[in-house]
Kinemage of the C-alpha trace (Angstrom):
@kinemage 1
@onewidth
@group {chain A} dominant
@subgroup {mainchain}
@vectorlist {calphas} color= white
{ca unk a 1} P 81.851 -66.000 -27.833
{ca unk a 2} L 83.585 -63.368 -25.654
{ca unk a 3} L 87.588 -63.649 -24.933
{ca unk a 4} L 86.640 -64.892 -21.377
{ca unk a 5} L 84.509 -68.196 -22.680
{ca unk a 6} L 87.293 -69.118 -25.332
{ca unk a 7} L 89.985 -69.091 -22.664
{ca unk a 8} L 87.593 -71.096 -20.474
{ca unk a 9} L 86.751 -73.438 -23.502
{ca unk a 10} L 90.799 -74.056 -24.250
{ca unk a 11} L 91.602 -74.756 -20.627
{ca unk a 12} L 89.018 -77.050 -20.206
{ca unk a 13} L 90.157 -78.866 -23.798
{ca unk a 14} L 93.818 -78.818 -22.059
{ca unk a 15} L 92.326 -80.431 -18.779
{ca unk a 16} L 90.067 -83.302 -20.314
{ca unk a 17} L 93.137 -83.767 -22.834
{ca unk a 18} L 95.274 -84.407 -19.701
{ca unk a 19} L 92.624 -86.678 -18.536
{ca unk a 20} L 92.380 -88.670 -21.491
{ca unk a 21} L 96.477 -89.120 -21.789
{ca unk a 22} L 96.324 -90.587 -18.085
{ca unk a 23} L 93.256 -92.818 -18.909
{ca unk a 24} L 94.997 -94.101 -22.045
{ca unk a 25} L 92.072 -93.335 -24.146
{ca unk a 26} L 93.787 -91.528 -27.006
{ca unk a 27} L 93.333 -92.554 -30.656
{ca unk a 28} L 96.961 -93.184 -32.633
{ca unk a 29} L 96.048 -90.582 -35.081
{ca unk a 30} L 95.289 -87.659 -32.637
{ca unk a 31} L 98.223 -85.747 -31.084
{ca unk a 32} L 98.689 -86.218 -27.732
{ca unk a 33} L 99.212 -83.626 -25.042
{ca unk a 34} L 100.212 -84.570 -21.470
{ca unk a 35} L 100.475 -82.388 -18.301
{ca unk a 36} L 102.340 -82.516 -15.118
{ca unk a 37} L 100.168 -82.959 -12.063
{ca unk a 38} L 101.474 -79.609 -10.932
{ca unk a 39} L 100.796 -77.906 -14.279
{ca unk a 40} L 97.217 -79.411 -14.534
{ca unk a 41} L 96.396 -78.169 -10.869
{ca unk a 42} L 97.550 -74.851 -11.865
{ca unk a 43} L 95.464 -75.189 -14.765
{ca unk a 44} L 92.322 -76.099 -12.731
{ca unk a 45} L 92.806 -73.333 -10.432
{ca unk a 46} L 93.396 -70.472 -13.396
{ca unk a 47} L 90.024 -72.048 -14.203
{ca unk a 48} L 88.219 -71.461 -11.038
{ca unk a 49} L 89.734 -68.010 -10.712
{ca unk a 50} L 88.235 -67.022 -14.458
{ca unk a 51} L 84.917 -68.347 -13.233
{ca unk a 52} L 85.001 -66.260 -9.977
{ca unk a 53} L 85.954 -63.192 -12.835
{ca unk a 54} L 83.557 -64.099 -14.773
{ca unk a 55} L 80.679 -63.794 -12.034
{ca unk a 56} L 82.310 -60.592 -11.055
{ca unk a 57} L 82.098 -59.153 -14.192
{ca unk a 58} L 78.494 -60.167 -14.094
{ca unk a 59} L 77.654 -58.810 -10.890
{ca unk a 60} L 79.634 -55.231 -11.742
{ca unk a 61} L 77.530 -55.156 -15.124
{ca unk a 62} L 74.390 -55.503 -13.320
{ca unk a 63} L 75.801 -52.906 -10.332
{ca unk a 64} L 76.696 -50.682 -13.226
{ca unk a 65} L 73.356 -50.511 -15.077
{ca unk a 66} L 71.552 -49.883 -11.868
{ca unk a 67} L 74.272 -47.033 -10.950
{ca unk a 68} L 72.858 -45.797 -14.582
{ca unk a 69} L 69.292 -45.627 -13.628
{ca unk a 70} L 70.117 -43.894 -10.778
{ca unk a 71} L 71.981 -41.047 -12.441
{ca unk a 72} L 69.051 -41.086 -14.872
{ca unk a 73} L 66.488 -40.416 -11.996
{ca unk a 74} L 68.890 -38.310 -10.729
{ca unk a 75} L 69.210 -35.937 -13.774
{ca unk a 76} L 65.114 -36.045 -13.567
{ca unk a 77} L 65.303 -34.905 -10.143
{ca unk a 78} L 67.728 -32.189 -11.070
{ca unk a 79} L 65.673 -31.173 -13.795
{ca unk a 80} L 62.426 -30.688 -11.937
{ca unk a 81} L 63.986 -28.813 -8.948
{ca unk a 82} L 65.272 -26.619 -11.429
{ca unk a 83} L 61.773 -26.067 -12.931
{ca unk a 84} L 60.515 -25.638 -9.413
{ca unk a 85} L 63.276 -23.020 -8.764
{ca unk a 86} L 62.400 -20.926 -11.454
{ca unk a 87} L 58.502 -20.953 -10.820
{ca unk a 88} L 59.711 -19.909 -7.308
{ca unk a 89} L 61.534 -16.717 -8.974
{ca unk a 90} L 58.725 -15.867 -10.797
{ca unk a 91} L 56.466 -16.078 -7.748
{ca unk a 92} L 58.881 -13.806 -6.235
{ca unk a 93} L 59.144 -11.422 -8.656
{ca unk a 94} L 55.094 -11.477 -8.751
{ca unk a 95} L 54.470 -10.698 -5.315
{ca unk a 96} L 57.261 -7.894 -5.228
{ca unk a 97} L 55.487 -6.261 -8.011
{ca unk a 98} L 52.117 -6.614 -6.059
{ca unk a 99} L 54.217 -5.108 -3.330
{ca unk a 100} L 55.188 -2.131 -5.361
{ca unk a 101} L 52.185 -1.522 -6.740
{ca unk a 102} L 50.564 -1.695 -2.810
{ca unk a 103} L 53.071 0.706 -1.810
{ca unk a 104} L 52.186 3.417 -4.669
{ca unk a 105} L 48.741 3.258 -3.612
{ca unk a 106} L 49.165 3.546 -0.405
{ca unk a 107} L 51.189 6.610 -0.909
{ca unk a 108} L 49.074 7.757 -2.884
{ca unk a 109} L 45.997 7.498 -0.619
{ca unk a 110} L 48.188 8.121 1.974
{ca unk a 111} L 48.963 11.957 0.398
{ca unk a 112} L 45.462 12.210 -0.833
{ca unk a 113} L 44.387 12.048 3.028
{ca unk a 114} L 47.122 14.472 4.137
{ca unk a 115} L 45.580 17.181 1.624
{ca unk a 116} L 41.912 16.703 2.314
{ca unk a 117} L 42.958 17.169 6.146
{ca unk a 118} L 44.864 20.163 5.116
{ca unk a 119} L 41.663 21.343 3.087
{ca unk a 120} L 39.556 20.551 5.612
{ca unk a 121} L 41.353 22.287 8.457
{ca unk a 122} L 42.017 25.435 6.181
{ca unk a 123} L 38.275 25.498 5.632
{ca unk a 124} L 37.398 25.088 9.272
{ca unk a 125} L 40.396 28.096 10.266
{ca unk a 126} L 38.857 30.453 7.536
{ca unk a 127} L 35.401 29.656 8.723
{ca unk a 128} L 36.540 30.231 12.156
{ca unk a 129} L 38.561 33.639 11.105
{ca unk a 130} L 35.706 35.086 9.461
{ca unk a 131} L 33.361 34.380 12.480
{ca unk a 132} L 36.178 36.064 14.596
{ca unk a 133} L 36.505 39.019 12.228
{ca unk a 134} L 32.389 39.230 12.296
{ca unk a 135} L 32.113 39.091 15.785
{ca unk a 136} L 34.858 41.558 16.579
{ca unk a 137} L 32.876 44.173 14.246
């Protein structure tokens, strides 16, 4: 039994004892507790406040539970986004490696083509010089 329930029960007993005191239905061997009308009205007000507070506590407990669920969902989302970020980083790293590989292949191919052109041109130049020398003789 919670403290709030115990307090409500005690206040209810006090109010009921006041009602019995006024009604005159009290047995002679039981203790008699009487209150003034002002005290009784304050007790009723306090009981109502306790009921309202109990409802507010219940609503806040439900809201707290919902917020805990939202926190768990957000943690899951953050974890998934972290995994997605890591996958994106790996993809970027792999693309950089591919670009570097393609760049090296292109440079190698480009160097070979320049050397081939120089060889071809020197071959034609040599043939041209030989033809020119042979024609001049």
